[in-house]
C-alpha positions as a Markdown table, in Angstrom:
| # | Residue | x | y | z |
|---|---|---|---|---|
| 1 | Met | -11.3 | 7.4 | 0.6 |
| 2 | Ser | -14.7 | 6.1 | -0.3 |
| 3 | Leu | -17.7 | 6.4 | 2.0 |
| 4 | Asn | -17.3 | 2.8 | 3.1 |
| 5 | Thr | -13.8 | 1.5 | 4.1 |
| 6 | Lys | -11.8 | -1.0 | 2.2 |
| 7 | Asn | -11.4 | -4.6 | 3.4 |
| 8 | Gln | -11.2 | -4.6 | 7.1 |
| 9 | Asn | -9.2 | -6.7 | 9.6 |
| 10 | Pro | -11.2 | -9.7 | 10.8 |
| 11 | Ser | -10.3 | -8.7 | 14.4 |
| 12 | Lys | -11.9 | -5.3 | 14.0 |
| 13 | Ile | -14.2 | -4.5 | 16.9 |
| 14 | Val | -17.7 | -4.2 | 15.5 |
| 15 | Asp | -19.9 | -4.4 | 18.6 |
| 16 | Ser | -19.9 | -4.1 | 22.3 |
| 17 | Pro | -21.3 | -6.5 | 24.9 |
| 18 | Tyr | -22.8 | -3.4 | 26.6 |
| 19 | Gln | -25.4 | -0.9 | 25.5 |
| 20 | Met | -23.9 | 2.5 | 25.0 |
| 21 | Ile | -25.7 | 5.5 | 26.4 |
| 22 | Gly | -24.8 | 8.8 | 24.8 |
| 23 | Ser | -25.5 | 12.5 | 25.1 |
| 24 | Leu | -24.7 | 15.8 | 23.5 |
| 25 | Thr | -23.7 | 18.9 | 25.4 |
| 26 | Cys | -24.5 | 21.9 | 23.2 |
| 27 | Tyr | -23.0 | 25.3 | 24.3 |
| 28 | Tyr | -22.5 | 28.9 | 23.2 |
| 29 | Asn | -19.2 | 30.8 | 23.8 |
| 30 | Asp | -21.0 | 33.5 | 25.7 |
| 31 | Asp | -23.6 | 33.6 | 28.6 |
| 32 | Lys | -26.4 | 32.1 | 26.6 |
| 33 | Pro | -27.6 | 28.8 | 28.2 |
| 34 | Gly | -26.8 | 25.5 | 26.4 |
| 35 | Val | -28.6 | 22.2 | 26.5 |
| 36 | Asn | -27.8 | 18.6 | 27.2 |
| 37 | Ile | -29.6 | 16.1 | 24.9 |
| 38 | Gln | -29.7 | 12.4 | 25.6 |
| 39 | Leu | -29.3 | 10.4 | 22.4 |
| 40 | Thr | -31.5 | 7.5 | 21.4 |
| 41 | Ser | -29.8 | 4.1 | 21.0 |
| 42 | Leu | -30.0 | 4.5 | 17.3 |
| 43 | Glu | -28.4 | 8.0 | 17.3 |
| 44 | Glu | -25.6 | 6.6 | 19.6 |
| 45 | Met | -25.1 | 3.7 | 17.2 |
| 46 | Trp | -24.6 | 6.2 | 14.3 |
| 47 | Tyr | -21.9 | 8.1 | 16.3 |
| 48 | Gly | -20.1 | 4.9 | 17.2 |
| 49 | His | -20.6 | 3.1 | 13.8 |
| 50 | Glu | -17.8 | 0.7 | 13.0 |
| 51 | Glu | -17.3 | 2.2 | 9.5 |
| 52 | Asn | -16.3 | 5.5 | 11.1 |
| 53 | Ile | -12.9 | 3.8 | 11.9 |
| 54 | Asp | -10.6 | 2.4 | 9.3 |
| 55 | His | -8.9 | -0.8 | 10.4 |
| 56 | Pro | -7.3 | -2.3 | 7.3 |
| 57 | Glu | -7.0 | -6.1 | 7.0 |
| 58 | Asp | -3.2 | -5.9 | 6.8 |
| 59 | Ser | -2.9 | -3.8 | 10.0 |
| 60 | Asn | -3.0 | -4.9 | 13.7 |
| 61 | Tyr | -4.5 | -1.6 | 14.7 |
| 62 | Pro | -6.9 | 1.0 | 13.4 |
| 63 | Thr | -5.1 | 3.5 | 11.1 |
| 64 | Gly | -7.5 | 6.4 | 11.1 |
| 65 | Val | -10.9 | 7.8 | 10.8 |
| 66 | Asn | -13.1 | 7.3 | 7.8 |
| 67 | Glu | -14.0 | 11.1 | 7.5 |
| 68 | Pro | -16.6 | 10.8 | 4.7 |
| 69 | His | -18.5 | 8.1 | 6.6 |
| 70 | Leu | -18.2 | 10.0 | 9.9 |
| 71 | Arg | -19.6 | 13.2 | 8.3 |
| 72 | Val | -22.6 | 11.3 | 7.0 |
| 73 | Met | -23.2 | 9.7 | 10.5 |
| 74 | Thr | -22.9 | 13.0 | 12.4 |
| 75 | Ala | -25.2 | 14.7 | 9.9 |
| 76 | Arg | -27.7 | 11.9 | 10.4 |
| 77 | Val | -27.5 | 12.4 | 14.2 |
| 78 | Ala | -28.0 | 16.2 | 13.9 |
| 79 | Asp | -31.1 | 15.6 | 11.6 |
| 80 | Ser | -32.5 | 13.0 | 13.9 |
| 81 | Val | -32.1 | 15.2 | 17.0 |
| 82 | Leu | -33.7 | 18.2 | 15.2 |
| 83 | Asn | -36.6 | 16.0 | 14.1 |
| 84 | Arg | -37.1 | 14.5 | 17.6 |
| 85 | Thr | -36.5 | 17.5 | 19.8 |
| 86 | Gly | -36.8 | 20.6 | 17.7 |
| 87 | Ile | -33.2 | 21.6 | 18.7 |
| 88 | Asn | -30.8 | 22.3 | 15.8 |
| 89 | Ile | -27.4 | 21.5 | 17.2 |
| 90 | Lys | -25.8 | 23.3 | 14.3 |
| 91 | Asp | -27.0 | 26.6 | 15.9 |
| 92 | Phe | -24.6 | 26.2 | 18.9 |
| 93 | Asp | -21.0 | 27.3 | 19.0 |
| 94 | Gly | -19.9 | 23.8 | 20.0 |
| 95 | Val | -21.2 | 20.3 | 20.6 |
| 96 | Ile | -19.5 | 17.7 | 22.8 |
| 97 | His | -20.5 | 14.1 | 22.4 |
| 98 | Ser | -20.0 | 11.7 | 25.3 |
| 99 | Ser | -20.9 | 8.1 | 25.8 |
| 100 | Ser | -20.7 | 5.5 | 28.5 |
| 101 | Ser | -21.9 | 1.9 | 29.0 |
| 102 | His | -24.3 | 0.8 | 31.6 |
| 103 | Ala | -23.2 | -1.3 | 34.5 |
| 104 | Asn | -23.3 | -5.0 | 33.9 |
| 105 | Lys | -24.4 | -7.8 | 36.3 |
| 106 | His | -20.9 | -8.1 | 37.6 |
| 107 | Ser | -20.5 | -4.4 | 38.6 |
| 108 | Ile | -20.7 | -3.4 | 42.2 |
| 109 | Gln | -23.7 | -1.2 | 42.7 |
| 110 | Asn | -25.1 | 0.7 | 45.6 |
| 111 | Val | -28.4 | -0.6 | 46.8 |
């Protein structure tokens, strides 16, 4: 598969009405302490980039992950985090990415 996917389904989800907030939990497999790193909006966008998912135009559903594109985007995030924080996430035994969206104006919130 090429870096960019082939013709995509016009119904492919390409954006979200909510801003995504992401973080990385970096850990070691022993007693060394890990770190949590909040991602910038741009770094989170790279992780969730629409080209990371392949949703062919002749399919009702996504069919897989565009691995070459995903590798480029995750490397871009790792480089950005290193440049911004001085933390090389490649030095850890594992990295867990998580993301969530903020509450919208219709959410029930504690005051």
